[in-house]
N, C-alpha and C positions, 0 to 999 in steps of 0.2 A: 326720377325715381327708378326707372327701368335700368339706367346706367349704373346706379348705386347697387341695385340688386345683382347686376351682372358682375360688378367688381367684387362683391362679397362672394359670389359663387366661384369666380376664378381663384380668389385667395384660398377658399376652402379646398378647392380641387388641388391647388398647388401644395397646400399644407398636407393634404392626404397623400400626395405622391411621395413626399419626404418622410412621412410618418408611417410608412408601411411596416407592419410588425408581424412576427410569427412566433408561435409557441409550439414546442414539440414535447409530447409525453412519450417516455421510453422506460424500459425496464428489463430486468433479467431475473428469471426464476430458476433456482438450482436446488435439486434435491437428490438424495441417493441413499444407499445402504453402506455401512462401514463396519469392518471387522478390525479389531486391534488387540494385540497381545501386549504383555508387560504393563498392564494397567494396575496401579496400586490399589490395595484394599485393606480394610481394617484401620483402626486408630490406636496407636500405642500411648503410653503415658506422656511422651514428649510431643505428641501430636503428629508424629510421623507414621507412615503406613507400616503395617505389620506383615503384609503378604502381597502377593501379586496374582493377577488373574487376567482373563481376556474379556472383551466386550463385543457385543453385536448390537448395533443401534441404527435407527433412522437418523439421517444427518442433513442439515441444510448448509449450503455454501462451501462444501469441500473443494469443488472445482472452481467456483467463482462466487463471490458474495451475491446473495439475492438482494435486489435493489429496485427502486423505481425513482424517477425523477422528472423534472420539467426544465427545459431550456427555452429561453426566449431572447429575441432580438428586435429592436426597433430602429429603423433607418432614420438617422438624424440629418442626413445630407452631407455632402462634402467628404464622403468616405468614412463618416462617423456612425457608430451604432451604440445604443444603450443595450446592455446585455444583462441577463441574470441566469443563475443556475441553482436549482434546488435538487438535492438528492439524498435519499435515506435508505438505509439497509433494513432488512427484516428477515425473520426466520420463517422459511417456507413450511416447516413442519408444524408450527403452532401459531403462526401469524403475528408473533410479537415483534416489537421494534428492535433494531440492532443495538440501540442504546436506550436505556430506560428513560422514559419521558422526553425523548428527543426525536421529533419527527424527521428532521433533516440532519442526521449525524455525520454525513460525508461532505455535502456541499450546501452552503446557503450564502451565495455571493451576488453582488450587483456591481456594475461598473461600466466603463466606456471602452469601446474597441475602435481602433482606427486602422484602415487598410494598410497604411504606410508605416505607422509608428508602433503598432502592437496593441495589447490589451492590459488595462489596469483594473484590478478587482479589489473589493473590500468584502470581508466576511469570513466564513468558515470554509476550510478546504482540506483535502488530503494533504498531509505534510509533504514537503518536497522530497523527502527520502523515498517516497513511493515511486520516484523516477526510475528505480531499478526494475519496475514492472516490465518494461519493454525488453529487458535483457535477461529475464528469468525464463528458462525453458518451460516451466509450468505456470508462468504468468502470475506468480505469487498466489498460487492455490494454497490450500490449507497446509500441505506438506511441501514446503519449498524454501525460498530464500529468507522468509521471516522466521522460520522455525528455530534456527540455531542462534538467532540474536533475540529470541523471546519476544517477537512482535515489534521490534524497533523499526523495521522497514515499512510498516503499513499503518502508522499512526495518523490521527487527524489533528488539526490545530485550529484554534479559534482566534478571533481578533486580528485577522490577517490583512496585510497590504501585499498584493502580489502583482508581478508584471511578467507578461509573456511577449517576447519580441516576435516580429514576423521572421520568416526564413530568408536569409540573405546569403546568396552563393553557398547554400547548403548548411549554413550555420544558423542556430537560434539560441536564445538565452532566456532563462527563466529565473526570477528572483522572488523570494518570499520572506516576509518579516512579520512575526506574530507578536504583537505588543502584550506585555504582561498586564496592562491596564492598572498599574500601580498609580498612587497619587502623584508621583513624579515620573519623569521619563524612565520607564523600566526600573523604578525603585529609587530610594533615596538613602540607602544604608540600613534602614530599619524595616522597609517594606519589601516583600518578596519580589524578586527580579526574574520571574520565570519565562523569559522570552524564548522563542524558537525562531531560527532564521536559517537561510541557506541560499545557494546559487547553483544553477545547473547550466552547463554549456554542452550543446549537441552538434555534431556534424553528421550529415546524412548524404550518402551517394547511392547509386544503384548497386554497388558491390559490397559496401560495408557501412556501418554506423558506429560512431564512438560517442561516449558521453562521460563527462566528469561532473561529480556532485560534491559540494562541501556543505555540510549542515551541522547545526548544533542545537541541542535541546537542553535548557537549563532547569534545574530543580526549582520548582515554584516556591519552596519553603525558604531557601537560602541563596538562590541565584547561582549556585556552583554547578560544576560538571562532575558530580561525585558518584555516578552509577553508570557502568558501561551499558546497561540495557535501557535505562530510563532517563539519564541526564549525562550526555556525553557529546563529543564531536565525532563526526564520521566523514571519512574521505573515501570516495568511490571512483573507480576507473572501470569502464564497461565497454564491451565491443560486441557487435553482431556482424557476422560475415554471411553473405548470401551467395550460395553456389548451386544454381539450378534448383533441384527439388529439396536441397538441404539448407538449413540454417544452423550455423555454429555460434555459440554464445559463451562468453567468459567474463567474469567479474572478480575484482579484488576490492575489499573494503577494509580500511583500518579504522577501528573504533578506539578512541582515546578519552581518558578522563583527566581531571586536574582538580586540585583543592580537596582531595579526599583526606579523611582523618582515619588513619590506622584501620584500613579495611580488614575484615576478618578473613582468615585463610579460607580459600575456596571462592571468595568473591573477587572476580577479576577487575583490574584497573585498565587493562587493555584487551582487545579482541582483534584477531586477524581472521577475516572471514572471506572465503573465496568459493566460487563454484564455476562449473562448466557443463555444457550440455549440447545435444544435437537434436534437431527436429527434422524428420523426413516426411515430406508430403508427397506420396506417390500419386495421389489423385487430388482433385480440388475438394473432395469430401473427407478424405482420410488423412490423419497425421499420427505418426509414431514418435515418441519422445523418450530420451534417456538423459539422466542428469546425475551429477554428484555435487553435494554441498558439504563444506567442511568449515569448522571453526576451531580456533585454538585460543584459550584464555591463559593469562599468566596467574601468578599468585596461587598456584595449586588448583586452579579451576578445571584443568584438564582440557581434552579436546573431543570432538565428536564428528562423525561423518554420516550423512544421509545418502543412500544409494536408492534411486527410484527410476521406474520405467512406467510408461502409460501411453495414453493417446485418446483420440476422439474421432467420432464419425458423424458427419453432418447429414441428417436425413433431408433437411432443407437448409436454406440460408439462415433460418431462425431457430432450428431445433437440432440438438446433437446429443449423442450418447458419449459418456466419458468413462475412463477407467484409469486407476493409478494404483501401483503396488510399490511400497516403500519400506525400508528398514533403516533405523538409526543405530549406529554402533558407537558406544561410549568408551572412553578410556576409564581407568580405575576410579578417578575422582569425579568424573562428569556424570550428569544425569539429565541430559537433554532428551526431550520427547519429540515425537513427530509433529505434534501441535506446538504452536508458539506459546508455551506455558510459562508462568512465573517460575522462579527458582524454588527448589524444595522437592522432596519426594513424599508428598502427602496425597490423600485421595482428592483433595481440592485441586491440586495442580495437574494430576494425571501423569506425572513424569515417572519413568522407570527408576529402579534403585541405581545408585552410583555404580558404574561399571557394567550395567546390564543393557541389553538391547531392547528395542521395541519395533514391532512389525505391524503393518497395516495394509488393508486392501479396501479400495473404495470404488463403487460403480454407481453411476447416476445418470440423470437426464437434465438438460438445461434448455430453456426456451427464452428467446429474446423477443421483445415487442417494442 
């Protein structure tokens, strides 16, 4: 009997050694004050704005999305781990969720990780186009690389199968496929085929980092690539260069559509999007940033450029003050705003009138936990 009890105890101890697990709670709280000019006001007979004004408001997430999340890992033995990731955004100013009735609107994944072969996940994730984050001087803050493509670069996707490789000789690969969940594999001719997918390849060294991304987002209603901002293919080439206290960054993106039906004048079928910037970190606590973002659309959509400067100062490793000053200059036909707004010059979109500029200043505080 004693031998049996001893065997059971040893088995339980062995199982416990392999089943060690950890759960981490983390988050980011961002808030500040924002001034912006060129804000549309009034409503005309056609629904468009009738005038322009300025605004001064309290704002959440201008420097970085306010969020909280949980990450967990269980050791399965043999270099294998069961992993999960839950993450949701919220508004610091009023406490509301980032997406209505969605607790975890950014990540809700579970999967298996292997030290040698990489990680396979199922669930909801940031779409692979978010891979430009590491190459954006302002880290996809509210006024940065997503603004001139009207939010295309920071979307979230559901029903994902994704894979992240380990780093081998400086290279790593990520792939993502979001099923449309149609009755047949991504549709059967009458069922919507709104799949999203992409692949990302990165090489990292001490002196530089390069990344290439290909992705596509298909219209859930008809399965086509018929809108440059919401249903299109995107080809991205990006580089970071590290020189002492300086980081130089440059990106080119080609956004292309297909299967469109007689797009209205002013609605682009292609976009060429590029940006560059420099970050100077004179001390471990302070950083100064300058960047330029540009987009050019065909079919009479025009072009726009954002010029922006800013920076941050870390009081501690977890708390910083931030500041950004930006202006967007539009060509005669374009009406891009500093924010990643939908098309149109209405009070709902917040875009300036075509050919007009928009200027903003933001100052805030951010805390990590």
